[in-house]
C-alpha positions as CSV (number, residue, x, y, z in Angstrom):
1,X,-0.3,0.1,-0.2
2,X,1.0,3.5,-0.5
3,X,1.1,4.2,3.2
4,X,3.5,1.2,3.8
5,X,5.9,2.7,1.1
6,X,5.9,6.2,2.4
7,X,6.9,4.6,6.0
8,X,9.8,2.4,4.3
9,X,11.1,5.7,2.6
10,X,11.0,7.4,5.7
11,X,12.8,4.8,7.8
12,X,15.3,4.8,4.9
13,X,16.0,8.6,4.5
14,X,16.2,8.9,8.3
15,X,18.9,6.2,8.1
16,X,20.9,8.1,5.7
17,X,20.6,11.2,7.6
18,X,20.6,10.3,11.2
19,X,23.2,6.9,11.3
20,X,25.2,7.4,8.1
21,X,25.1,11.2,7.6
22,X,25.1,10.6,3.8
23,X,22.6,13.5,3.4
24,X,22.3,16.6,5.3
25,X,18.6,16.9,5.3
26,X,15.6,14.4,4.8
27,X,14.0,14.9,1.6
28,X,10.8,13.4,2.8
29,X,10.5,14.6,6.3
30,X,7.5,16.7,5.6
31,X,5.7,14.1,3.5
32,X,2.4,13.2,4.9
33,X,1.5,9.7,5.4
34,X,-1.8,8.9,3.3
35,X,-4.8,8.5,5.5
36,X,-6.9,5.2,5.5
37,X,-10.0,5.9,3.4
38,X,-13.0,5.0,6.2
39,X,-16.1,3.1,5.1
40,X,-19.3,4.2,6.7
41,X,-20.9,1.4,8.7
42,X,-23.4,-0.9,6.9
43,X,-26.8,-0.9,8.3
44,X,-30.2,-2.4,7.3
45,X,-32.6,0.0,5.5
46,X,-36.2,0.7,7.1
47,X,-37.4,-1.8,4.9
48,X,-35.1,-4.6,5.8
49,X,-35.5,-3.7,9.7
50,X,-39.4,-4.1,9.3
51,X,-38.8,-7.2,7.5
52,X,-36.4,-8.5,10.2
53,X,-39.1,-7.9,12.8
54,X,-41.4,-9.5,11.1
55,X,-39.4,-12.5,10.7
56,X,-39.9,-13.4,14.4
57,X,-42.1,-16.4,15.2
58,X,-41.9,-19.8,16.9
59,X,-41.9,-20.9,20.4
60,X,-39.9,-17.6,21.4
61,X,-41.4,-15.1,19.1
62,X,-42.4,-12.5,21.6
63,X,-38.9,-12.6,23.4
64,X,-36.9,-12.6,19.9
65,X,-39.5,-9.9,18.8
66,X,-38.8,-7.9,21.9
67,X,-34.8,-8.3,21.3
68,X,-34.9,-7.2,18.0
69,X,-37.1,-4.3,18.8
70,X,-35.1,-3.1,21.7
71,X,-32.1,-3.6,19.3
72,X,-33.4,-1.7,16.5
73,X,-34.4,1.1,18.5
74,X,-32.1,1.8,21.4
75,X,-28.8,0.4,19.7
76,X,-27.6,-1.7,22.5
77,X,-24.5,-4.0,22.4
78,X,-25.2,-7.7,22.7
79,X,-23.8,-7.8,26.3
80,X,-26.1,-5.2,27.1
81,X,-29.0,-7.0,25.8
82,X,-28.1,-9.9,27.6
83,X,-27.2,-8.0,31.0
84,X,-30.7,-6.7,31.0
85,X,-32.8,-7.2,34.3
86,X,-36.6,-6.9,35.1
87,X,-35.4,-4.3,37.7
88,X,-33.8,-2.3,34.9
89,X,-37.5,-1.4,33.5
90,X,-39.4,1.2,35.1
91,X,-42.9,2.1,35.1
92,X,-42.0,5.4,34.0
93,X,-40.9,3.9,30.6
94,X,-37.2,4.1,31.1
95,X,-34.2,1.4,30.6
96,X,-31.5,1.4,32.8
97,X,-28.4,-0.2,30.5
98,X,-25.2,-1.4,31.8
99,X,-22.7,-0.4,29.5
100,X,-19.2,-0.9,28.6
101,X,-16.6,0.0,31.8
102,X,-19.7,-0.4,34.4
103,X,-21.2,2.8,33.3
104,X,-24.9,2.9,33.4
105,X,-27.0,5.0,31.0
106,X,-30.9,5.4,31.0
107,X,-32.8,5.3,27.8
108,X,-36.3,6.3,27.2
109,X,-38.6,3.5,25.5
110,X,-40.7,4.5,22.6
111,X,-44.3,2.7,22.0
112,X,-42.8,0.1,20.1
113,X,-40.4,-0.8,22.8
114,X,-42.7,-0.7,25.8
115,X,-45.3,-2.6,23.8
116,X,-42.8,-5.6,22.9
117,X,-41.7,-5.6,26.7
118,X,-45.2,-5.8,27.8
119,X,-46.3,-8.7,25.6
120,X,-43.1,-10.6,26.3
121,X,-43.5,-10.1,30.2
122,X,-47.2,-11.8,29.5
123,X,-45.4,-15.0,28.3
124,X,-42.1,-14.8,30.1
125,X,-41.4,-18.1,32.4
126,X,-41.8,-17.4,36.2
127,X,-41.5,-20.9,37.5
128,X,-38.1,-22.6,37.6
129,X,-36.3,-19.7,36.3
130,X,-32.5,-19.8,37.6
131,X,-31.8,-16.1,37.1
132,X,-35.3,-14.7,38.4
133,X,-34.2,-11.1,37.7
134,X,-32.8,-11.7,34.1
135,X,-35.1,-10.1,31.6
136,X,-34.5,-12.4,28.7
137,X,-34.3,-15.8,29.2
138,X,-32.9,-18.8,27.3
139,X,-34.8,-22.1,26.7
140,X,-33.3,-23.7,29.5
141,X,-34.8,-20.5,32.0
142,X,-31.4,-19.2,32.3
143,X,-30.3,-15.7,31.6
144,X,-29.8,-15.5,27.6
145,X,-26.0,-15.8,26.8
146,X,-23.9,-13.4,24.4
147,X,-23.8,-16.4,22.0
148,X,-27.8,-16.9,22.4
149,X,-28.3,-13.3,21.3
150,X,-26.0,-13.9,18.3
151,X,-28.1,-17.1,17.1
152,X,-31.5,-15.4,17.8
153,X,-30.2,-12.2,15.7
154,X,-28.3,-14.1,13.1
155,X,-31.0,-16.4,12.5
156,X,-33.7,-14.0,11.7
157,X,-30.9,-11.9,9.4
158,X,-30.6,-14.9,7.4
159,X,-34.3,-14.4,6.4
160,X,-33.8,-10.6,5.4
161,X,-32.5,-10.5,1.4
162,X,-29.3,-8.4,1.7
163,X,-28.8,-9.0,5.3
164,X,-27.7,-12.3,5.4
165,X,-24.2,-11.5,6.3
166,X,-25.0,-9.0,9.0
167,X,-24.5,-9.5,12.5
168,X,-26.0,-8.2,16.0
169,X,-23.8,-5.1,15.8
170,X,-25.1,-3.9,12.5
171,X,-28.3,-3.5,14.4
172,X,-26.6,-1.0,16.4
173,X,-25.3,1.0,13.7
174,X,-29.0,0.6,11.9
175,X,-30.6,2.2,15.2
176,X,-28.3,5.0,15.0
177,X,-28.7,5.5,11.4
178,X,-32.5,5.4,11.6
179,X,-32.7,7.8,14.4
180,X,-30.3,10.2,12.7
181,X,-32.1,10.0,9.2
182,X,-36.2,9.0,10.3
183,X,-36.1,10.3,13.8
184,X,-33.9,13.8,13.2
185,X,-32.1,13.0,16.7
186,X,-29.1,14.9,17.3
187,X,-25.9,13.6,17.0
188,X,-24.8,14.4,20.5
189,X,-28.0,12.8,21.6
190,X,-27.1,9.9,19.7
191,X,-23.7,9.7,21.6
192,X,-25.5,9.3,24.8
193,X,-28.1,6.9,23.5
194,X,-25.5,4.5,22.1
195,X,-23.1,5.2,25.2
196,X,-20.3,6.4,23.3
197,X,-17.3,8.5,25.3
198,X,-16.7,10.7,22.0
199,X,-18.6,11.9,18.9
200,X,-16.0,9.9,16.7
């Protein structure tokens, strides 16, 4: 790559000037290393997002629909969705999220999220539950694992044309993009919603 060539030349001319003293000045000292072109994160379109939600079915339909709805509307990380507790949901329609570095943030739940949670809680198992406070449970009535969240999301993404190779993290990109494009959410507010340290 061009960046690697520039780095090699820089080392070579430093050798000629500083070590062997064959040159008095370094002719490429002020040469800038080319910046790597950053690609924009990939995300689902609004149509694909709706298709993904409509794909939820089977024995765990309400749980899966709820997971997908929260991911698409709140932009949670996989670890954050798995760590959600019943006690994190408040009657004032807020959700406490345990983020990276033990940092907590409070998110306001829109109607779609609140409705999905309400309907899921109607069928969420109570008897024989190992982690009684865990919001999302596996088929073994234990807290859903990171791998469990991955399998749930990946299984439904495979049913959406053009999203077959996407991951749970792409739903985080999707949430941010849809909030910005369709919800008119300020970029600084998005930073707080997603739990980022900086705007970058």
